[in-house]
C-alpha positions in Angstrom: -18.9 25.8 0.6 -20.9 22.6 1.7 -20.9 21.4 -2.0 -17.3 22.0 -2.4 -16.9 19.9 0.6 -19.0 17.1 -0.5 -16.9 17.3 -4.0 -13.6 17.1 -2.2 -14.9 13.8 -0.2 -16.2 12.3 -3.4 -12.9 13.0 -5.0 -11.0 11.4 -2.2 -13.1 8.3 -2.2 -12.6 7.9 -6.1 -8.8 8.2 -5.5 -9.2 5.4 -2.7 -11.1 3.0 -5.0 -8.6 3.5 -7.9 -5.6 2.6 -5.4 -7.6 -0.2 -4.0 -8.5 -1.4 -7.5 -4.7 -1.1 -8.3 -3.9 -3.1 -5.2 -6.4 -6.0 -6.2 -5.0 -6.3 -9.7 -1.4 -6.7 -8.1 -2.5 -9.3 -5.6 -4.6 -11.2 -8.6 -1.4 -11.0 -10.8 0.8 -12.5 -8.1 -1.7 -15.1 -7.1 -1.8 -16.2 -10.8 1.8 -16.2 -10.8 1.4 -18.7 -7.9 -1.1 -20.9 -9.5 0.7 -21.4 -12.6 
C-alpha cells in the first residue's frame, strides 16, 4: 500500500518533469526564432 503510493507519486513527478521539459523546449525554440 505504502509502496504503491510512493510509486504513484514518482510517476506523477516524472510526468510533470516531462511536461516541463516539453514546455522548455518550446520556449527555447520560440526564443531562437526571435533571435534569428
